[in-house]
C-alpha positions as CSV (number, residue, x, y, z in Angstrom):
1,M,22.8,25.4,-39.7
2,R,20.4,26.9,-42.1
3,H,19.1,23.4,-43.0
4,G,18.4,22.7,-39.3
5,T,16.5,26.0,-39.0
6,Q,14.4,25.2,-42.0
7,H,13.6,21.8,-40.7
8,A,12.5,23.3,-37.3
9,D,10.3,25.9,-39.1
10,V,8.6,23.2,-41.1
11,A,8.0,21.1,-37.9
12,T,6.6,24.2,-36.1
13,A,4.3,25.0,-39.1
14,E,3.0,21.4,-39.1
15,L,2.3,21.6,-35.4
16,D,0.4,24.9,-35.7
17,S,-1.7,23.4,-38.4
18,A,-2.4,20.2,-36.5
19,L,-3.3,22.1,-33.3
20,R,-5.9,24.1,-35.3
21,G,-7.5,21.3,-37.3
22,G,-6.5,18.1,-35.6
23,P,-7.2,15.3,-35.3
24,F,-5.8,14.5,-31.8
25,H,-3.2,11.8,-32.9
26,V,-1.8,14.0,-35.7
27,A,-1.4,17.0,-33.3
28,L,0.3,14.8,-30.7
29,R,2.7,13.3,-33.2
30,A,3.5,16.7,-34.6
31,A,4.1,18.1,-31.1
32,I,6.5,15.3,-30.2
33,A,8.4,15.7,-33.5
34,A,8.6,19.5,-33.1
35,R,10.2,19.1,-29.6
36,G,12.5,16.3,-30.8
37,L,11.7,14.0,-27.9
38,P,11.9,10.2,-28.2
39,L,9.0,8.4,-26.6
40,Q,11.2,7.1,-23.8
41,R,11.9,10.7,-22.8
42,V,8.3,11.6,-23.0
43,Q,7.5,8.7,-20.7
44,H,10.2,9.8,-18.3
45,H,8.8,13.4,-18.2
46,L,5.3,12.0,-17.5
47,S,6.6,10.0,-14.6
48,R,7.9,13.2,-13.0
49,Y,4.3,14.4,-13.1
50,G,3.2,11.3,-11.3
51,V,1.6,9.8,-14.4
52,K,2.3,6.2,-15.5
53,V,1.9,5.6,-19.3
54,G,3.7,2.9,-21.3
55,V,5.8,3.7,-24.3
56,T,3.6,1.4,-26.3
57,S,0.5,3.3,-25.3
58,L,2.1,6.6,-26.3
59,S,3.0,5.1,-29.7
60,Y,-0.6,3.9,-30.1
61,W,-1.9,7.4,-29.2
62,Q,0.2,9.2,-31.8
63,Q,-0.7,6.6,-34.5
64,G,-4.4,6.9,-33.8
65,A,-4.6,3.2,-33.0
66,R,-5.8,3.9,-29.5
67,R,-7.4,6.9,-27.8
68,P,-6.8,8.2,-24.3
69,Q,-10.1,7.6,-22.4
70,R,-9.6,6.6,-18.8
71,P,-9.0,9.3,-16.1
72,E,-5.3,8.4,-15.7
73,S,-4.9,8.8,-19.5
74,L,-6.6,12.2,-19.5
75,R,-4.2,13.3,-16.8
76,A,-1.4,12.3,-19.0
77,V,-2.8,14.3,-21.9
78,R,-2.9,17.4,-19.7
79,A,0.6,16.8,-18.6
80,L,1.7,16.4,-22.2
81,E,0.5,19.9,-22.9
82,E,3.0,21.2,-20.4
83,I,5.8,18.9,-21.3
84,L,5.4,19.7,-25.1
85,Q,4.9,23.4,-24.4
86,L,1.5,23.5,-25.9
87,P,-1.4,25.9,-25.1
88,D,-3.7,24.8,-22.3
89,E,-6.5,22.5,-23.3
90,S,-5.2,22.3,-26.9
91,L,-4.9,18.5,-26.9
92,I,-7.8,17.9,-24.6
93,R,-10.0,19.9,-27.0
94,L,-8.9,17.9,-30.0
95,L,-9.5,14.7,-28.1
96,A,-13.1,15.7,-27.3
97,E,-13.7,16.8,-30.9
98,T,-12.4,13.5,-32.3
99,T,-14.7,11.6,-29.9
100,D,-17.7,13.6,-30.9
101,Q,-17.2,13.8,-34.6
102,E,-15.8,10.4,-35.6
103,P,-18.6,8.3,-37.2
104,A,-19.5,5.2,-35.1
105,A,-18.9,2.9,-38.0
106,R,-15.3,4.0,-38.2
107,R,-14.5,3.7,-34.5
108,P,-12.6,0.5,-33.5
109,A,-15.3,-2.1,-32.6
110,T,-13.1,-5.2,-32.3
111,R,-9.6,-6.1,-31.3
112,S,-7.2,-6.7,-34.1
113,Y,-5.6,-10.1,-34.8
114,R,-2.3,-8.7,-33.8
115,S,-3.6,-7.5,-30.4
116,L,-5.1,-10.9,-29.7
117,I,-1.9,-12.7,-30.5
118,E,0.1,-10.3,-28.3
119,A,-2.4,-10.9,-25.5
120,C,-2.0,-14.7,-25.9
121,D,1.8,-14.3,-25.5
122,V,1.3,-12.1,-22.4
123,L,-1.3,-14.5,-21.0
124,D,1.1,-17.4,-21.2
125,R,3.7,-15.3,-19.2
126,L,1.3,-14.2,-16.5
127,Q,-0.1,-17.7,-16.0
128,A,3.4,-19.1,-15.8
129,E,4.2,-16.5,-13.0
130,L,1.3,-18.0,-11.0
131,G,2.4,-21.6,-11.8
132,W,-0.6,-22.3,-13.9
133,S,-0.4,-24.3,-17.2
134,L,-2.9,-26.1,-19.5
135,D,-6.2,-26.6,-17.7
136,G,-4.8,-26.8,-14.1
137,G,-6.2,-30.3,-13.6
138,L,-9.8,-29.1,-14.0
139,H,-12.5,-29.9,-16.6
140,T,-15.2,-27.3,-16.9
141,L,-18.8,-28.7,-16.7
142,G,-20.5,-25.3,-16.7
143,H,-19.5,-21.6,-17.0
144,H,-22.1,-18.9,-16.5
145,E,-21.1,-15.3,-17.1
146,R,-23.0,-12.0,-16.4
147,V,-21.6,-8.8,-17.8
148,R,-23.0,-5.4,-16.7
149,I,-22.5,-2.3,-18.9
150,G,-22.3,1.0,-17.0
151,T,-24.1,4.3,-17.6
152,H,-21.2,5.5,-19.6
153,R,-21.4,2.4,-21.9
154,E,-18.3,1.0,-20.3
155,L,-17.8,-2.7,-19.2
156,A,-18.5,-2.2,-15.5
157,V,-18.6,-5.6,-13.9
158,R,-18.2,-9.2,-15.0
159,E,-19.4,-12.0,-12.7
160,S,-18.5,-15.7,-13.4
161,Q,-19.8,-18.9,-11.9
162,H,-17.8,-22.1,-12.7
163,I,-18.7,-25.7,-12.2
164,V,-15.6,-27.9,-12.5
165,R,-14.5,-31.5,-12.1
166,A,-10.9,-32.4,-11.0
167,H,-9.2,-35.0,-13.2
168,R,-6.2,-35.4,-10.8
169,D,-5.7,-35.3,-7.1
170,G,-4.7,-32.2,-5.2
171,V,-6.2,-29.4,-7.2
172,D,-6.9,-26.5,-4.9
173,R,-7.2,-23.4,-7.1
174,F,-8.2,-21.8,-10.4
175,V,-6.6,-19.0,-12.4
176,A,-9.2,-16.6,-13.9
177,V,-8.6,-14.4,-16.9
178,H,-10.1,-11.0,-17.6
179,H,-9.4,-9.2,-20.9
180,G,-10.6,-5.6,-20.6
181,D,-11.6,-3.3,-23.5
182,P,-8.9,-1.3,-25.3
183,G,-7.7,1.5,-23.1
184,C,-8.5,-0.2,-19.9
185,A,-6.4,-0.1,-16.7
186,P,-6.1,-3.7,-15.3
187,Q,-4.0,-2.4,-12.4
188,H,-7.1,-0.5,-11.2
189,M,-9.5,-3.4,-11.5
190,T,-10.8,-5.3,-8.4
191,V,-11.2,-9.1,-8.1
192,R,-14.0,-10.2,-5.7
193,A,-14.3,-13.7,-4.4
194,L,-18.1,-14.3,-4.0
195,E,-18.6,-18.0,-3.2
196,N,-16.5,-21.0,-2.2
197,C,-13.2,-19.3,-3.0
198,R,-10.9,-16.5,-1.9
199,A,-8.7,-14.2,-4.0
200,G,-5.0,-15.0,-4.1
201,R,-2.3,-13.5,-6.3
202,V,-3.2,-11.1,-9.1
203,R,-1.1,-10.2,-12.2
204,A,-1.9,-7.5,-14.8
205,D,-0.5,-6.2,-18.0
206,E,-1.4,-2.6,-19.0
207,E,-0.5,-2.8,-22.6
208,T,-2.8,-5.7,-23.5
209,G,-5.5,-5.1,-20.8
210,L,-5.0,-8.5,-19.3
211,L,-5.6,-9.5,-15.7
212,V,-5.2,-12.9,-14.2
213,A,-6.2,-13.8,-10.7
214,E,-5.7,-16.8,-8.5
215,L,-8.9,-18.1,-6.8
216,L,-8.1,-20.5,-3.9
217,F,-10.6,-23.2,-2.9
218,D,-9.4,-23.9,0.7
219,T,-9.8,-27.6,-0.1
220,R,-7.9,-30.1,-2.2
221,L,-10.1,-31.9,-4.7
222,R,-9.7,-35.6,-5.4
223,S,-9.9,-36.8,-9.0
224,G,-13.5,-37.0,-10.0
225,E,-14.8,-34.5,-7.4
226,T,-16.8,-31.5,-8.6
227,F,-16.6,-28.0,-7.2
228,L,-18.6,-24.8,-7.7
229,F,-17.3,-21.3,-7.2
230,R,-18.2,-17.7,-8.1
231,Y,-16.2,-14.5,-8.4
232,A,-16.4,-11.0,-10.0
233,V,-14.1,-8.6,-11.7
234,E,-15.0,-4.9,-11.2
235,D,-13.7,-3.1,-14.3
236,G,-15.1,0.2,-15.4
237,T,-11.7,1.5,-16.5
238,A,-12.1,1.7,-20.3
239,G,-14.2,3.7,-22.7
240,V,-17.3,2.7,-24.7
241,S,-17.7,-1.1,-24.9
242,R,-19.1,-2.7,-28.0
243,E,-18.6,-6.5,-27.4
244,Y,-17.7,-9.1,-25.0
245,V,-15.7,-12.1,-26.1
246,R,-14.7,-15.3,-24.3
247,G,-11.9,-17.6,-25.5
248,F,-11.8,-21.3,-24.9
249,G,-8.6,-23.3,-25.0
250,F,-10.3,-26.7,-24.4
251,P,-13.7,-28.3,-25.1
252,G,-16.0,-28.1,-22.1
253,G,-19.6,-28.1,-20.9
254,Q,-22.3,-25.5,-21.1
255,Y,-21.5,-21.9,-21.4
256,T,-23.9,-19.0,-20.9
257,L,-23.3,-15.3,-21.3
258,Q,-25.7,-12.6,-20.3
259,V,-25.0,-8.9,-21.0
260,R,-27.2,-6.3,-19.2
261,F,-27.5,-2.6,-20.0
262,P,-28.6,0.4,-17.9
263,A,-31.9,2.2,-18.7
264,D,-30.1,5.2,-20.1
265,A,-27.7,3.3,-22.3
266,V,-29.5,0.7,-24.4
267,P,-28.0,-0.5,-27.7
268,T,-30.0,-0.5,-31.0
269,R,-29.0,-4.1,-32.0
270,C,-27.3,-7.1,-30.5
271,H,-25.8,-10.2,-32.0
272,R,-23.8,-13.3,-31.2
273,F,-20.8,-14.5,-33.1
274,A,-18.1,-17.2,-33.0
275,Q,-14.5,-17.6,-34.3
276,H,-12.5,-20.8,-34.6
277,S,-9.3,-18.9,-33.7
278,A,-8.1,-15.3,-33.5
279,A,-7.0,-15.5,-37.1
280,A,-10.3,-17.0,-38.5
281,P,-13.2,-14.9,-39.8
282,R,-16.2,-14.5,-37.5
283,T,-19.1,-16.9,-38.2
284,G,-22.5,-17.8,-36.8
285,R,-23.7,-14.2,-36.6
286,Q,-27.2,-14.3,-35.2
287,T,-29.4,-11.4,-34.0
288,L,-30.2,-11.5,-30.3
289,P,-33.5,-10.1,-29.0
290,L,-33.1,-7.5,-26.2
291,S,-35.5,-8.0,-23.3
292,G,-37.5,-4.9,-22.7
293,L,-37.9,-5.2,-18.9
294,H,-34.4,-6.3,-17.9
295,R,-32.5,-4.8,-20.9
296,S,-30.4,-7.9,-21.3
297,V,-29.3,-10.3,-24.0
298,H,-27.9,-13.8,-23.6
299,L,-26.5,-16.8,-25.5
300,V,-26.3,-20.5,-24.5
301,E,-23.7,-22.9,-25.9
302,P,-24.5,-26.5,-24.8
303,R,-21.0,-27.8,-25.3
304,V,-18.1,-25.3,-26.0
305,R,-15.3,-26.0,-28.5
306,P,-11.9,-24.4,-28.6
307,G,-12.2,-20.9,-30.1
308,L,-13.9,-17.6,-29.3
309,L,-17.6,-16.9,-28.6
310,G,-19.2,-13.5,-27.9
311,I,-21.9,-11.0,-28.0
312,G,-21.6,-7.6,-29.9
313,W,-23.9,-4.6,-29.9
314,D,-24.4,-1.3,-31.8
315,W,-25.0,2.0,-30.2
316,E,-26.9,4.9,-31.8
């Protein structure tokens, strides 16, 4: 009994120290340990407050691998203060201090190899749920993307225009993929069919930030026929965005990517990059000029190859 009391005293002392000095993830981990709650129980208590957070997200938060940023996550942090019997604003204050004080160079700028591999596994599952495999009977002749960054430096909207050619009869749809920034909430994103298509079924995975959406053509293409369609994904659910990456599973035609920034959130530098695969190093880094009038950068790839291609940027 004495040993258990000593253990509790040590846990309480560690919690008091973490709440005073932070950082956020250390305090959260100490609070969960001091209360002796497994993460599944913490998740259950949060659900009673009407807040949905995955066990994986909670694990990432207490490891410091991911930071609560979106409104739903901040609601969860405030609920955690009550569940873990902490002073009001104690975790929220540490979260704000961590965001303000952490050097930009040390903040996560890219997804890890592990997260990309996990996303690939989840993507296969979500596409299978929609009955989509390989290229769906379509070759891409052109893919033009426009990404708009919001006033809080978040990925606000992505608009895509595809030009495709059917290589078998009967193709009547396309399954689009959107991979939001870390901390995003794909279940709160909106898919808009803009031209020559309509939105069908949508599937999302919160842990990886993946959303897949069915776009229906209202016509059945014959082999050799071309088709043009346009859609948008309204995101705006994550924190500060630092890059946009597009993955290609098959060779195709021209790909263009334009990223536009608001007047009150203009990056200091922009660059393009490529990767042969998620496990390969980034190559082909090239500085991109930022247009003064329209505050945008772009890249053009005449013929895409399998791999990843993207634009990254640095904030002050």
